[in-house]
Phi, psi and omega in degrees: 000139174305129184299332179289320179291329181294341177303320184291322176296321179294316180297317180297317178298318178299318181298311182293322178294318179297319180299321181292330185268344184295137173286167176252086187290155173279108186257128176290116185297337179289332182255356187297140179292148173282106193293323179299320179292319181298323184295344181256012185296334182295334183238010181225141173278167172283168182293338180261011179296143178282005176277140178294131185207163175218132181252125183243139175255170180308323180296326178292317179292329184291341184300327179241014186268095177242018180114338176290160193276179188310316180306325181276344172283334186256355189294345177276356181277159180303131172074006180262140172227156184228151177213166186211134175298314186281349174089002181223013174087006176250157181079224181284119180232158189222147183235136172232146178226124185053030180087355181267135183284176190286353171290344181252010177249120182280125182237127176234149174238110185055046180075359181260126184295132176266339179297138176295129184298332183271316183263347185065006182282157172243118183255093184300335181295340179279347178232066184303140175063033177299330179297322177290328182281343188287129172275331177196163179213129174246125180252120173254130177270144184079200182295318179071188180285167182301137180221186185254155179089197183298150185300139178278115180254357179220312182198167175231135175243118180247106179267142168245124181226159171077027178268115179291145174274157181286339181251148181284145179193167175222153181216137175238128179234131180218150177206150177207144180186207186306149179060030179057032179283133184210151175215137175223125185220139176233134179224156177216156167233130182282338191074177179288128183230172182095166184299324182253012176054049181252343183257148172207158182216158176213157179198159176207142173229136185223138170234133181209160180187170180199150173279344181076155176285316179290142179302138177054048178233029182290158178222143175230115189234141175225147175209156174213159179214138173218128180225144177230144184224137174244129189224129169245170178303328183247007188210137174226133175231121181239130174250134185220136173226126174218155185209154176224142179230132183227146171226106190234126174291143187277132171225040188283342189284335182082186184238131176306137185301323180299321178294316181298325182273359180072029181268094184295323178294320178295324177295316179298320178294320178298317179300316180294316182295324187259006173066032177285131180225167172054229185297328179295317179294315179298319180302316181292316184291319188273344179288158176291160184296337180245001187244359182298136174232121180302326184277115179268339181291119187296334182261026174283082193239163167245127182226121188208145175232131179236135182235139181238136176231126185224141171234124183232118180240135178226128177246134169267101184286334178197178179302341184241339183253142176214161184224136183231138176228126179236130173239139183211146174230133176233126177236150178209145178207135178174186185206163163240140188257138184227131172267138176228130179287342173207128172230127177292145178298328179298323180289346179256005181068031183239155177282159173297158189240117175292136177218101184065237182267001182240164175242118180281135179257357180189182185203161166285147180181184179233135177235153175239133179249114192259150167227124178232109189217166178200151176222151183229129187226141172227131180226137180228137178212156176231141186228146173234130181230094178260185182293319183244350184229133171236134183222141176216142176214149181188180179217157179215138175232135179223134175242129180240136179229119183228142176241129176244125180204165182233142176234169186232090182292337180204133172228134177293315175244122190236114181280003185270353178102170188271067178281345188224035177098201182208168177214162180258124178230120180052047178067009178250136176271119186239144176289148175233164184201134177295334176060020182292340178274349180266119177259107186282348164209157183199137177209157180227153180223147174224126182227131178243126185233116183236131181218152178228143178217156172216136183218135179226137173236125183238126181247130175223109183065239183267000184253143173229129179246142180238134170229130188215134179218141178227137173245124185232127179241135185229133168240124186222120180228138179208142180206159178145206179238133180275176185300334180269015181070013178278126179279142178220155180197114177219152181213109186235156177225139179227149172227114184247137172245121186238090179271152176219150177209150180202163181214135178227155179227129183233132180199125172053045178087350178261141174224129172244144183214153176212140180210155174223138183218144176245131179229141175239151186212132182280154174295162179265173185305313184294334177297323179286319184291323187274348184245137178292327178253132182300133180287159177273153172292158181265154177225140180227132168251122186241119176249127180236128179233122185221155173223142187220140176234127181234125177232186183295325184236004188215140174220136179217152182214142170230133183223127175255132177235142178232104183249110185250123186253148168234129179062035175298139180270121181227157176295142179267337190100341176285153183246146173273189186294340179249017173082012179270150180291138176265136178259149178221159177285137168247139189301308187223138175203165181207158169231121182228132185200173177235126177248129180238141179208147178206147174225135184225131176242091183289330179207172187304317184283342193251145173217127178238144179208156178201153171211158181208149176231127174240126188215168173223119188236114191224148169254128183297316180209128184225134178253117177269140179242124174235149177256138173267111185291344180290319182233002178076009183280160176261142174238120183250133180232131180261128177246145178239145177052052183257154180294147176280137184302144174054038179234087181297142182265358174212131176203154181191169180218150173215145181211158176223136179234143175225128181223130179200125174051049176086350177260142178215144178222139179220133175235135185228134175250129173246134179223132181226133181281187183296140176237133177271142184276341175225190186259024181258346181076017181282127183298325182289351175240066183210162177259137180294149170300155180213157175224138177227155177233128175246149179221143179227133175242127182237146174224119183242129177221106182064235183273358187248133174231129172255146176217145177235121182246131172246114185257134186055060187302328181283344175073012183283134177290141177205161180229112180273355186211156179181185177203171180211154169212152185221169179202169176244146172223112185054042176082353181267127183275138173231133177244136175251104180263137178232144182230162176240092185288157173253155185294156167291207183299127172233147186238137178227131177253128184236153179225134176226128180236124180240127180238133181101182185253007184279000179242000000 
């Protein structure tokens, strides 16, 4: 047995053995720890921690939950922005915090990392309806306290899901609206069952889908969850299984900026520069300004299934001490399918094909790019919760095994022979082959991630001090052939020390806090494959200074953050062999800003709130690389003190709520400032500022609630996301800007029925 895998058997044996030897103490129920809360201590701070945080309950998430994914549930929070490939919040969606994308946001579900170990990405489409499944969510801004998985470089999201309620209940949730968007979900809680009322269970099944605003950007998503819990006064054991399956048409290419702006001359110029002919040219000209999809092949899809298995055990060893053990398995398998009007046989690892008097060097066809992966995790922690002191320490081990490979479901001209019949092309009978057994590229990865942490919070009078340290060791090896037939082989090891410290003072409704945290983060798989020289890991020093005032009807907060980076990985503008952007380390960069937030309740029916972020995000020195297509030469330009791409320096939200006698109304304003598409600060490569207004009307009568949501009520077109690439031809610069527009006004009607007392 691999010695790393044997660790899990040892941990499991230790867990079961410890359970058999543990005494059954007489626990005073008035002092007993809340075991569900204790089990999440590895990824959550306490409520008195000096780190900036926000705790959300299901009711908070439900305010914007009409079926759109997590990024759109959180976009009203300080410094958060959301975007969507399909333009309406269904399918592939994206989250940014303080300008940092979701690969830099640490996400855990019941202490289990949701970020992909290789790409650090979070693919919300793989966990459909996570917002409905969430029992609670804690958001930490900045590095935050020690957590599991890839290092948090922007924020941490800690979800708790699958906790059964003590009372039996059922819930039905349904929604339907614009772009044929629909969701249907059924959930239940069994309540406490059995002779001694120690068992309980919960479950949910959801089907949802949308045609998308963009042409051929539909999504069909399914998910289910089942959890069972056994509970004694001093012991809780929860088993949880949940899975998501998605089939999403691809709209990843975006829309040329000239098309989005209705610039017909610019569209004609784009067609000429990029050699679009025939159906491709007609597709661009005839599509709507916000609905164009480069991919005309209807089955240009992404299809993936992800399954999660979790075991969580918590023991209350005494009124103040507890022990937690978590075991988890995550598996995933799927592909995205791509049509190509021409692929060279060399790029497919195949020989050229004689046909009559000519030799074919390539063919029209369809390829599938597969990912088959799995990870295994064990985490153990012990906690002490006294009157003035809280302490937690633990360890986590994760093993990830991933396979990347490509298959060929269809080739018009196939040099492999007639394994699958034949077809007639131009009066010639030619062999065909599904080619599913031929892997035209293949690579494997193995990653071992081991971490240890210790955290203490000490309160004396009005002061609370935090000390937190994490030691993280990584072994990461990957080898094989990439999609462009480029061979790669790397084997790296890292040892990171991530200390944090903080201090807070609370008196008469006022709280002041200060913290400093150091985070290190390893490069991702594509950084190694795309660069001749191995990239360096990134380092971040994060200083957070905040003040908060809480009263009976008013709450306000101001937070200053200073995020100083060393060796941050950013796009250079250079392209690899398949046209993807190459990232490189930049020596120094920073994100510095001020976050403001306030909530006011002047009277019982009314609630007002607002938040704003003002920031300055800069790279000290950045080298842009452009190619001159006339002679193939490189042109390098050095920029100093330039804005970081896709990092708006002003953003904010404001909302008003009114609730009375079962009626409720909520209006929300989102505003985001200018975003640059690259790191040069050029206005011609930027996204315009935008403002949107959403409104919700609710009517609740007994167990039934109806809601009507109008999203982007003003109907103004806007694009929250995009990218750019450029080149030179005979010294003349050309930039190709692409945007991902969001829909105009869309309407969704929702229904929620709750039966029983478990909700």
